[in-house]
Rosetta silent file (secondary structure, phi, psi, omega in degrees, C-alpha in Angstrom):
SEQUENCE: XXXXXXXXXXXXXXXXXXXXXXXXXXXXXXXXXXXXXXXXXXXXXXXXXXXXXXXXXXXXXXXXXXXXXXXXXXXXXXXXXXXXXXXXXXXXXXXXXXXXXXXXXXXXXXXXXXXXXXXXXXXXXXXXXXXXXXXXXXXXXXXXXXXXXXXXXXXXXXXXXXXXXXXXXXXXXXXXXXXXXXXXXXXXXXXXXXXXXXXXXXXXXXXXXXXXXXXXXXXXXXXXXXXXXXXXXXXXXXXXXXXXXXXXXXXXXXXXXXXXXXXXXXXXXXXXXXXXXXXXXXXXXXXXXXXXXXXXX
SCORE:     score description
SCORE:     0.000 S_00000001
   1 L     0.000  -43.414 -179.929    0.000    0.000    0.000 S_00000001
   2 H   -62.669  -39.674  179.173    2.808    2.341    0.928 S_00000001
   3 H   -63.408  -42.001  179.438    4.525    1.554   -2.366 S_00000001
   4 H   -60.708  -43.160  179.503    1.310    2.312   -4.290 S_00000001
   5 H   -63.596  -38.183  179.837    0.950    5.667   -2.532 S_00000001
   6 H   -64.648  -42.211  179.241    4.562    6.508   -3.367 S_00000001
   7 H   -65.376  -42.311  179.655    4.017    5.687   -7.041 S_00000001
   8 H   -62.126  -42.045  178.838    0.780    7.710   -7.118 S_00000001
   9 H   -62.267  -40.906 -179.961    2.529   10.695   -5.534 S_00000001
  10 H   -64.555  -40.148  179.083    5.318   10.478   -8.073 S_00000001
  11 H   -63.127  -43.100  179.879    2.809   10.408  -10.936 S_00000001
  12 H   -63.439  -40.738  179.757    1.033   13.465   -9.539 S_00000001
  13 H   -63.636  -46.833 -179.839    4.303   15.353   -9.144 S_00000001
  14 H   -63.832  -42.647  179.915    5.410   14.555  -12.699 S_00000001
  15 H   -63.132  -43.398  179.048    1.968   15.383  -14.079 S_00000001
  16 H   -63.759  -43.031  179.303    1.838   18.696  -12.226 S_00000001
  17 H   -62.373  -41.318  178.949    5.342   19.594  -13.362 S_00000001
  18 H   -64.413  -39.803  178.570    4.427   18.744  -16.948 S_00000001
  19 H   -63.812  -44.130 -179.981    1.286   20.878  -16.728 S_00000001
  20 H   -64.157  -40.991  178.632    3.238   23.826  -15.327 S_00000001
  21 H   -64.549  -37.817  178.781    5.910   23.457  -18.006 S_00000001
  22 H   -64.179  -43.432  178.787    3.181   23.310  -20.667 S_00000001
  23 H   -63.197  -43.469 -179.467    1.590   26.504  -19.328 S_00000001
  24 H   -63.236  -41.306  179.879    4.964   28.219  -19.151 S_00000001
  25 H   -63.701  -39.289 -179.899    5.772   27.109  -22.705 S_00000001
  26 H   -63.887  -40.793  179.417    2.403   28.408  -23.906 S_00000001
  27 H   -65.755  -40.093 -177.256    3.032   31.772  -22.301 S_00000001
  28 H   -73.352  -13.706 -176.672    6.520   31.993  -23.766 S_00000001
  29 L   -87.261    9.454  176.879    5.233   31.193  -27.284 S_00000001
  30 E   -95.953  149.798  174.357    3.597   34.611  -27.610 S_00000001
  31 E  -139.192  162.656 -178.691    5.163   37.614  -29.317 S_00000001
  32 E  -100.898  130.276  175.394    4.147   41.244  -29.850 S_00000001
  33 E  -112.226  124.552  175.703    3.307   42.578  -33.311 S_00000001
  34 E  -106.183  134.360 -173.603    3.264   46.343  -33.883 S_00000001
  35 E  -118.566  123.049  173.524    1.509   47.586  -37.041 S_00000001
  36 E  -121.453  159.518 -179.962    2.262   50.814  -38.915 S_00000001
  37 E  -126.827  136.460  177.334    1.032   52.064  -42.303 S_00000001
  38 E  -136.487  170.983 -177.223    2.961   54.116  -44.876 S_00000001
  39 L  -134.325  167.961  171.821    2.518   55.321  -48.465 S_00000001
  40 L  -124.575 -157.717 -177.932    4.661   56.158  -51.481 S_00000001
  41 L   -64.443  152.632  176.919    4.063   58.451  -54.471 S_00000001
  42 L  -127.511  139.818 -174.571    0.556   58.721  -55.920 S_00000001
  43 L   -80.832  -27.636 -173.371   -0.266   59.442  -59.581 S_00000001
  44 L   -79.199  103.820 -173.918   -3.663   61.124  -59.149 S_00000001
  45 L   -71.593  -23.996 -176.859   -2.902   64.835  -58.812 S_00000001
  46 L   -88.381    5.562 -179.108   -6.482   65.917  -58.037 S_00000001
  47 E   -98.476  130.789  176.581   -6.705   63.632  -54.986 S_00000001
  48 E  -107.831  -13.275 -178.757   -5.972   65.060  -51.532 S_00000001
  49 E  -161.888  141.049  170.781   -6.888   62.060  -49.391 S_00000001
  50 E  -123.936  104.770 -169.362   -7.521   58.313  -49.404 S_00000001
  51 E  -101.803  126.166  175.135   -9.209   57.556  -46.096 S_00000001
  52 E  -108.006  145.103  175.662   -9.435   54.105  -44.536 S_00000001
  53 E  -118.242  105.617 -171.911  -11.619   53.186  -41.555 S_00000001
  54 E  -103.680  125.749  176.528  -10.056   50.218  -39.757 S_00000001
  55 E   -93.465  -31.133 -171.534  -11.937   48.180  -37.146 S_00000001
  56 E  -160.486  149.254  172.571   -9.434   45.380  -36.615 S_00000001
  57 E  -116.619  129.390 -179.651   -6.050   44.047  -37.727 S_00000001
  58 E  -120.820  150.680  174.436   -5.642   40.303  -38.189 S_00000001
  59 E  -112.637  142.537 -176.405   -2.631   38.097  -38.877 S_00000001
  60 E  -118.868  131.522  176.047   -2.924   34.976  -41.038 S_00000001
  61 E  -139.813  122.657  178.076   -0.921   31.755  -40.724 S_00000001
  62 L    52.201   42.629  176.352   -1.733   28.545  -42.606 S_00000001
  63 L    80.384   -3.138  179.489   -5.212   29.774  -43.429 S_00000001
  64 E  -107.911  139.404 -178.374   -6.087   30.675  -39.831 S_00000001
  65 E  -107.188  145.547  177.688   -6.498   34.271  -38.654 S_00000001
  66 E  -130.681  137.164 -179.957   -5.626   35.746  -35.277 S_00000001
  67 E   -74.474  125.548  174.589   -6.595   39.198  -34.044 S_00000001
  68 E   -86.210  -50.682  179.855   -3.604   41.485  -33.481 S_00000001
  69 E  -154.675  140.780  176.692   -5.569   44.528  -32.345 S_00000001
  70 E  -128.563  150.719 -174.039   -9.248   45.585  -32.407 S_00000001
  71 E  -116.641  143.754  177.162  -10.725   49.038  -31.812 S_00000001
  72 E   -64.862  -35.128  173.091  -13.846   50.151  -29.940 S_00000001
  73 E  -135.746  149.856 -172.818  -14.469   52.631  -32.768 S_00000001
  74 E   -60.982  142.614  172.549  -12.795   52.600  -36.193 S_00000001
  75 E   -86.528  119.090 -177.620   -9.437   54.283  -36.668 S_00000001
  76 E  -110.364  129.161 -178.136   -9.805   56.666  -39.612 S_00000001
  77 E  -151.588  156.302  177.556   -6.726   58.075  -41.356 S_00000001
  78 E   -94.047  111.934 -178.113   -5.545   59.494  -44.666 S_00000001
  79 H   -56.802  -33.993 -176.032   -2.973   57.124  -46.175 S_00000001
  80 H   -68.476  -14.383  179.727   -1.492   60.007  -48.202 S_00000001
  81 H   -76.258   -7.122 -171.419   -0.409   61.803  -45.019 S_00000001
  82 L  -124.909   89.803 -179.263    2.308   59.198  -44.355 S_00000001
  83 L  -130.932  170.658  176.637    5.132   59.268  -46.898 S_00000001
  84 L    54.402   36.952  175.907    8.952   59.362  -46.979 S_00000001
  85 L   101.963  -12.920  176.811    9.239   57.145  -43.899 S_00000001
  86 L   -73.136  146.064 -179.933    6.332   58.544  -41.855 S_00000001
  87 L  -134.442  151.442  172.130    3.887   55.925  -40.535 S_00000001
  88 E   -97.857  128.455 -175.807    0.423   55.823  -39.023 S_00000001
  89 E   -84.883  115.905  177.104    0.353   53.728  -35.839 S_00000001
  90 E   -96.966    7.423  175.590   -2.400   51.105  -35.855 S_00000001
  91 E    96.159 -171.481 -177.426   -1.385   49.729  -32.479 S_00000001
  92 E  -147.876  163.938  178.088    0.022   46.423  -31.291 S_00000001
  93 E  -164.705  164.795  179.139   -1.039   43.124  -29.787 S_00000001
  94 E   -93.675  133.283  175.069    0.187   39.709  -28.717 S_00000001
  95 E  -137.968  169.239  179.826   -0.209   36.713  -31.021 S_00000001
  96 E   -60.508  139.071  174.573    1.289   33.231  -31.222 S_00000001
  97 L   -67.162  147.967  179.106    4.935   33.118  -32.219 S_00000001
  98 E   149.083 -168.766 -178.109    5.560   31.607  -35.631 S_00000001
  99 E   -96.917  133.829 -179.382    5.548   32.210  -39.376 S_00000001
 100 E  -125.103  158.394 -174.984    2.813   34.320  -40.964 S_00000001
 101 E  -127.768    1.625 -175.103    1.919   35.064  -44.577 S_00000001
 102 E  -166.431  150.181  165.960   -0.626   37.887  -44.498 S_00000001
 103 E  -117.817  147.993  178.028   -2.114   40.839  -42.621 S_00000001
 104 E  -129.573  131.743  172.888   -5.761   41.828  -42.943 S_00000001
 105 E  -100.697  110.607  175.644   -7.365   45.174  -42.228 S_00000001
 106 E   -82.141  117.051 -171.153  -11.032   44.641  -41.371 S_00000001
 107 E   -98.019  151.853  171.355  -12.664   47.871  -42.492 S_00000001
 108 L   -86.673  162.814  174.912  -15.732   49.733  -41.341 S_00000001
 109 L   -63.101  142.654  170.131  -18.266   51.039  -43.852 S_00000001
 110 L   104.833   15.983  170.776  -17.414   54.391  -45.367 S_00000001
 111 L   -63.434  143.940 -170.091  -13.779   54.431  -46.514 S_00000001
 112 E  -151.071  168.566  177.049  -13.564   57.255  -49.035 S_00000001
 113 E  -111.522  138.705  177.101  -11.571   59.440  -51.430 S_00000001
 114 E  -117.972  135.456 -178.853  -11.288   63.221  -50.996 S_00000001
 115 E   -99.546  164.156 -176.699  -10.572   65.588  -53.866 S_00000001
 116 L   -64.528  -22.644  178.502   -8.725   68.902  -53.782 S_00000001
 117 L   -85.521    4.792  177.084  -11.988   70.787  -54.302 S_00000001
 118 L    93.426  -11.341  178.738  -13.341   69.284  -51.063 S_00000001
 119 L   -77.714  164.732 -178.000  -15.743   66.781  -52.640 S_00000001
 120 E  -132.550  165.235  174.979  -15.602   63.062  -51.823 S_00000001
 121 E  -146.626  155.033  178.312  -16.335   59.697  -53.427 S_00000001
 122 E   -66.011  146.120  174.870  -16.738   56.157  -52.134 S_00000001
 123 E  -107.967  119.563  179.399  -13.631   53.959  -52.062 S_00000001
 124 E   -84.961  115.853  175.574  -14.206   50.389  -53.204 S_00000001
 125 L  -119.636   98.349 -175.683  -12.122   47.936  -51.157 S_00000001
 126 L   -52.569  125.728  179.619  -13.109   44.409  -52.260 S_00000001
 127 L    63.620   13.094 -174.735  -14.066   42.296  -49.182 S_00000001
 128 L   -59.881  -36.615 -176.834  -12.776   45.130  -46.981 S_00000001
 129 L   -92.748   -3.373  179.800  -15.646   44.966  -44.478 S_00000001
 130 L  -111.620  -86.532  179.100  -15.845   41.137  -44.415 S_00000001
 131 L   -83.410  -10.753  172.001  -12.601   39.192  -44.802 S_00000001
 132 L   102.273  161.996  170.993  -10.604   42.438  -44.921 S_00000001
 133 E   -75.916  118.397 -168.669   -8.137   44.360  -47.067 S_00000001
 134 E   -98.199  130.804  178.106   -5.440   41.718  -47.574 S_00000001
 135 E  -121.137  110.028 -176.221   -1.712   42.413  -47.522 S_00000001
 136 E   -89.112  146.031  179.550    0.393   39.406  -48.480 S_00000001
 137 E   159.628  140.330 -178.667    3.969   38.895  -47.311 S_00000001
 138 E   -83.065  137.849  175.782    5.966   36.523  -45.115 S_00000001
 139 E  -154.142  158.506 -177.619    7.005   37.621  -41.619 S_00000001
 140 E  -113.961  137.412  170.010    8.050   36.076  -38.327 S_00000001
 141 E  -110.602  114.140 -176.088    6.708   36.724  -34.846 S_00000001
 142 L   -92.129  148.295 -178.114    9.342   35.627  -32.334 S_00000001
 143 L   -61.726  135.115  173.144    8.601   34.429  -28.826 S_00000001
 144 L    55.828   37.359  177.146    8.787   37.011  -26.038 S_00000001
 145 L  -149.192  171.059 -175.985    9.890   39.805  -28.376 S_00000001
 146 E  -109.854  131.208  176.600    8.465   42.687  -30.397 S_00000001
 147 E  -115.131  119.774 -178.115    8.222   42.716  -34.194 S_00000001
 148 E   -96.041  107.869 -177.947    7.615   46.108  -35.805 S_00000001
 149 E  -102.511  140.784  175.466    5.754   45.625  -39.074 S_00000001
 150 E  -122.350  128.222  174.533    5.057   48.339  -41.642 S_00000001
 151 E   -96.394  113.739  178.359    2.414   47.974  -44.345 S_00000001
 152 E   -93.804  101.269 -177.166    3.466   49.957  -47.415 S_00000001
 153 L   -74.192  -32.433  178.222    0.217   50.523  -49.297 S_00000001
 154 L    48.196   77.501 -175.478    1.921   52.519  -52.098 S_00000001
 155 H   -59.133  -23.484  179.111   -1.172   54.221  -53.491 S_00000001
 156 H   -56.030  -34.997  177.204    0.532   54.732  -56.852 S_00000001
 157 H   -96.981  -40.944 -171.637   -0.153   51.039  -57.530 S_00000001
 158 H   -74.672  -33.908 -173.870   -2.958   50.230  -55.117 S_00000001
 159 E   -96.300  116.765 -177.515   -5.249   53.185  -55.834 S_00000001
 160 E  -136.706  156.492  172.341   -6.839   53.144  -59.286 S_00000001
 161 E  -106.908  123.117 -176.720   -9.815   54.573  -61.134 S_00000001
 162 L   -80.330  170.146  179.557  -11.671   51.936  -63.131 S_00000001
 163 L   -62.606  -23.151  179.089  -13.223   52.390  -66.552 S_00000001
 164 L   -85.980    1.728  177.489  -16.627   52.732  -64.898 S_00000001
 165 L    89.622    4.460  179.743  -15.393   55.739  -62.901 S_00000001
 166 L   -86.903  149.815  176.154  -15.130   53.962  -59.524 S_00000001
 167 E   -99.919  129.428 -170.750  -12.141   54.393  -57.206 S_00000001
 168 E  -130.613  144.047  174.522  -10.688   51.103  -56.031 S_00000001
 169 E  -108.012  112.325 -177.415   -7.985   50.004  -53.587 S_00000001
 170 L   -85.378  155.588  179.648   -6.137   46.963  -54.916 S_00000001
 171 L   -86.145   67.348 -179.959   -4.368   44.373  -52.749 S_00000001
 172 L  -113.590    5.113 -177.576   -0.855   45.260  -53.939 S_00000001
 173 L   -66.623  164.044  179.271    0.573   46.452  -50.588 S_00000001
 174 E  -128.270  158.126  179.605    3.661   44.863  -49.036 S_00000001
 175 E  -109.743  130.972 -178.422    4.745   43.980  -45.484 S_00000001
 176 E  -127.585  136.970  170.397    8.161   45.088  -44.222 S_00000001
 177 E   -79.399  108.775 -173.666    9.973   44.332  -40.977 S_00000001
 178 H   -56.265  -37.523 -174.595   10.834   47.890  -39.943 S_00000001
 179 H   -76.628   -3.930  176.908   13.851   46.851  -37.877 S_00000001
 180 H  -123.764   18.081 -177.604   15.518   45.199  -40.873 S_00000001
 181 L  -101.956  164.306 -177.844   14.716   47.806  -43.509 S_00000001
 182 E  -122.398  168.079  178.208   16.890   50.467  -45.126 S_00000001
 183 E  -123.976  134.081  173.887   16.446   54.035  -46.394 S_00000001
 184 E  -107.943  120.093  175.881   17.603   55.410  -49.753 S_00000001
 185 E  -107.184  120.951 -174.787   18.192   59.174  -49.832 S_00000001
 186 E  -114.852  145.053  171.630   18.611   60.513  -53.348 S_00000001
 187 E  -121.240  127.783 -174.263   19.918   63.736  -54.870 S_00000001
 188 E  -117.187  133.572  175.977   19.019   64.353  -58.520 S_00000001
 189 E  -128.228  165.808  176.655   20.684   66.786  -60.934 S_00000001
 190 L    77.183   10.809 -176.233   20.316   67.556  -64.638 S_00000001
 191 L   -86.691  131.988  175.545   16.529   67.282  -64.584 S_00000001
 192 L  -119.818    1.036 -179.428   14.453   69.413  -66.948 S_00000001
 193 L   -76.731  156.764  178.061   11.130   67.546  -66.625 S_00000001
 194 L   -68.273  -31.865  179.774    8.156   69.070  -64.813 S_00000001
 195 E  -149.410  138.216  176.935    7.973   66.041  -62.537 S_00000001
 196 E  -128.557  133.138  173.716   10.282   63.083  -61.914 S_00000001
 197 E  -119.757  135.073  177.695    9.455   59.878  -60.046 S_00000001
 198 E  -104.953  129.467 -179.307   12.138   57.311  -59.169 S_00000001
 199 E  -113.409  141.848  176.349   11.085   53.658  -59.048 S_00000001
 200 E  -107.449  129.269  177.540   12.982   50.775  -57.432 S_00000001
 201 E  -120.724  145.623  169.217   12.895   47.330  -59.053 S_00000001
 202 E   -59.463  141.319 -174.245   14.438   44.080  -57.938 S_00000001
 203 L   -47.639  126.255  173.560   17.556   43.602  -60.054 S_00000001
 204 L    81.869    3.505 -175.498   16.759   42.521  -63.610 S_00000001
 205 L   -98.477  -12.815 -179.199   12.956   42.656  -63.317 S_00000001
 206 L   -73.054  135.379  176.832   12.260   45.982  -65.059 S_00000001
 207 L  -127.260  138.900 -177.784   10.855   45.715  -68.574 S_00000001
 208 H   -60.842  -24.194 -179.903   10.379   48.602  -71.004 S_00000001
 209 H   -62.413  -18.435 -179.912    6.874   47.303  -71.731 S_00000001
 210 H   -73.236   -7.459  176.603    5.800   48.674  -68.337 S_00000001
 211 H   -82.264  -10.131 -177.436    5.930   52.188  -69.794 S_00000001
 212 L   -69.390  159.578  176.723    2.908   51.409  -71.977 S_00000001
 213 L   -55.192  126.406 -174.923   -0.552   52.750  -71.177 S_00000001
 214 L   -71.420  155.202  175.213   -1.823   50.507  -68.356 S_00000001
 215 L   -69.130  162.228 -179.864   -4.821   48.226  -68.675 S_00000001
 216 L   -55.965  127.921  178.278   -8.070   49.218  -66.980 S_00000001
 217 L    83.611    7.757  177.594   -7.683   48.960  -63.210 S_00000001
 218 L  -122.827 -176.628 -179.966   -3.878   48.756  -63.321 S_00000001
 219 L  -136.041  162.621  170.971   -0.986   51.233  -63.214 S_00000001
 220 L   -66.118  156.449  175.133    2.281   51.853  -64.995 S_00000001
 221 L    57.139   49.233 -176.170    5.389   50.255  -63.481 S_00000001
 222 L   -59.650  -33.765 -172.708    3.357   47.446  -61.914 S_00000001
 223 L   -93.439    6.398  178.293    6.373   45.411  -60.797 S_00000001
 224 L   -68.157  151.317  179.299    8.215   48.166  -58.955 S_00000001
 225 L   -88.408  -37.081 -176.957    8.924   47.610  -55.256 S_00000001
 226 E  -154.815  166.606  179.211    8.869   51.245  -54.175 S_00000001
 227 E  -155.296  159.303  179.843    8.731   54.770  -55.623 S_00000001
 228 E  -153.792  139.731  176.005    9.360   58.373  -54.641 S_00000001
 229 E   -82.702  136.996  176.212    8.657   61.789  -56.164 S_00000001
 230 L   -82.887  122.994  179.057   11.677   64.060  -56.630 S_00000001
 231 E  -127.851  123.049 -177.669   11.059   67.405  -54.882 S_00000001
 232 L    54.734   37.597  177.116   13.650   70.196  -54.959 S_00000001
 233 L    77.685    9.801 -176.858   16.167   67.712  -56.309 S_00000001
 234 E  -128.785  151.798  171.241   15.684   65.252  -53.436 S_00000001
 235 E  -149.444  157.657  178.092   13.806   62.002  -52.824 S_00000001
 236 E  -133.872  128.484  171.052   13.501   59.411  -50.061 S_00000001
 237 E  -113.745  111.871 -178.930   12.620   55.720  -50.350 S_00000001
 238 E  -100.019  164.693  174.555   11.955   54.246  -46.933 S_00000001
 239 E    57.867   47.728  174.530   11.404   50.652  -45.792 S_00000001
 240 E   -89.957  131.161  178.542   13.556   49.006  -48.439 S_00000001
 241 L   -83.047  161.189  178.091   14.280   45.341  -47.802 S_00000001
 242 L   -56.447  140.612  178.200   17.682   43.723  -48.268 S_00000001
 243 E   154.845 -175.453  177.342   18.478   43.003  -51.891 S_00000001
 244 E  -112.376  134.937 -172.018   19.804   44.382  -55.163 S_00000001
 245 E  -131.305  145.174  166.166   17.813   47.029  -57.004 S_00000001
 246 E   -97.840  140.023  175.765   17.695   48.859  -60.328 S_00000001
 247 E  -105.715  131.449 -178.783   16.521   52.469  -60.148 S_00000001
 248 E  -116.383  122.756  177.421   14.289   53.807  -62.941 S_00000001
 249 E   -98.346  132.664 -175.123   13.805   57.564  -63.392 S_00000001
 250 E  -125.227  129.943 -179.050   10.564   58.616  -65.068 S_00000001
 251 E  -100.758  139.413  177.415    9.780   62.050  -66.511 S_00000001
 252 E  -127.847  144.113  177.246    6.299   63.580  -66.607 S_00000001
 253 E  -105.137  136.601 -176.890    5.099   66.762  -68.364 S_00000001
 254 E   -82.538  142.105  169.284    2.583   69.032  -66.646 S_00000001
 255 E  -113.567   93.234 -173.055   -0.739   70.073  -68.144 S_00000001
 256 L   -60.117  -32.855 -177.538   -1.501   73.208  -66.072 S_00000001
 257 L   -65.764  -36.260 -178.461   -5.024   73.624  -67.455 S_00000001
 258 L  -102.018   -1.586 -177.928   -6.109   70.168  -66.265 S_00000001
 259 L    53.827   47.312  179.309   -3.739   70.024  -63.278 S_00000001
 260 E  -132.717  168.464  176.301   -2.384   66.680  -64.489 S_00000001
 261 E  -126.386  133.925 -179.520    0.943   65.173  -65.536 S_00000001
 262 E  -105.233  138.562  178.506    1.468   63.079  -68.660 S_00000001
 263 E   -61.854  133.510  177.272    4.087   60.334  -68.920 S_00000001
 264 E  -110.135  -59.080 -176.488    7.020   61.338  -71.128 S_00000001
 265 E  -160.898  164.187  178.710    9.851   58.819  -70.812 S_00000001
 266 E  -140.043  146.684  177.598   11.637   56.374  -68.511 S_00000001
 267 E  -152.632  143.688  172.026   15.232   55.231  -68.251 S_00000001
 268 E   -69.373  143.775 -174.597   17.404   53.047  -66.051 S_00000001
 269 L  -121.190  148.605  165.825   19.960   55.185  -64.253 S_00000001
 270 L   -88.081  156.633 -176.247   23.506   54.839  -63.020 S_00000001
 271 E  -141.214  151.009  176.874   24.158   56.262  -59.582 S_00000001
 272 E  -100.264  122.607  179.613   27.080   57.481  -57.531 S_00000001
 273 E  -131.572  118.493  178.841   27.305   55.868  -54.090 S_00000001
 274 L    51.272   40.810  176.202   30.209   56.575  -51.748 S_00000001
 275 L    84.536   -0.755 -179.297   32.363   57.675  -54.678 S_00000001
 276 E  -112.538  138.674  177.606   31.611   54.630  -56.859 S_00000001
 277 E   -87.697  122.241 -174.555   29.529   54.639  -60.033 S_00000001
 278 E  -126.236  147.506  171.829   26.976   51.805  -59.889 S_00000001
 279 L  -101.954  -18.826  178.079   24.260   50.480  -62.175 S_00000001
 280 L  -127.668  134.224 -177.960   22.791   48.230  -59.455 S_00000001
 281 E  -100.427  122.067  176.851   22.208   49.328  -55.868 S_00000001
 282 E   -93.460  126.632 -177.123   22.902   46.806  -53.103 S_00000001
 283 E  -114.635  129.063  177.242   20.777   47.375  -50.005 S_00000001
 284 L  -114.854  158.429 -177.636   21.584   45.902  -46.599 S_00000001
 285 L   -58.046  138.918  175.179   19.467   45.853  -43.440 S_00000001
 286 L    66.575   11.062 -179.360   19.430   49.070  -41.384 S_00000001
 287 L   -79.526  152.221  172.788   21.501   50.919  -43.991 S_00000001
 288 E  -123.478  102.996 -167.667   21.074   54.613  -44.763 S_00000001
 289 E  -105.587  129.787  176.095   22.243   55.022  -48.354 S_00000001
 290 E  -102.497  123.786 -174.619   22.991   58.329  -50.105 S_00000001
 291 E  -120.406  133.777  174.052   22.617   58.167  -53.881 S_00000001
 292 E  -110.159  128.052 -178.744   23.589   60.795  -56.494 S_00000001
 293 E  -127.459  131.403  175.374   21.827   60.613  -59.880 S_00000001
 294 E  -110.735  119.247 -177.382   22.475   62.769  -62.938 S_00000001
 295 L   -98.607  157.227  176.775   19.627   62.837  -65.436 S_00000001
 296 L  -122.943   31.554  172.246   19.656   63.874  -69.079 S_00000001
 297 L  -136.536    0.000    0.000   15.994   64.715  -69.552 S_00000001
């Protein structure tokens, strides 16, 4: 009998220890995800705001969604207000550690577009109020640590006007780990165009065919990773991931009567970096790169 009691006690001790270890492991398998939103250049000159109303942010892994953060009332913000490295803070939350492949913004009714004359129009975000505005991209949430994620919506690609006159937000945004991203600061000389936009492409992916008039619901330079408008001879591309990039400079001519800009030409550019002339820009994590570009248009 005494032996039986000893064995039972040992089983209880081991079982309790295993339960406590399981609980501790479960607690340690959580990580914090912080979500920010940024924008890049936008082609529509008569637009002053693209406003999203976000109720909830979800993370997706293997087809299952987990809530990162939810709001008592929707967070409403103008995506266009956050460019050149500025971000809108959508908050943070704890989720299971692991590999994820998507973020979803569950939207409230009433996201809209605002024009420079003060008028507004509805913004069509397919499935935005149900399964959410979907942003695809792989990212890791590590146990007992904080991961700062930035969603680069890049309205130049995502925001389009369809042939039927509707304004639509496409799911072309990207997810960047802020703590492993780089910044490109550019200085441009020799420019005579009314407007210049610089586009970044993964090395070897740019095709001249992307300069053609885009199909309905698409944009020029569809495969670019990032873009920036040159202002006073300067531009900034924030949240660039590690890799090798080609830079494409694009000239636009202004039509003052219609307050629009028409595409003129595009060309791959060489750049001066730290005294070296390069045709391909290598970007490393956390780098702050100064680029000099001389244009001939």
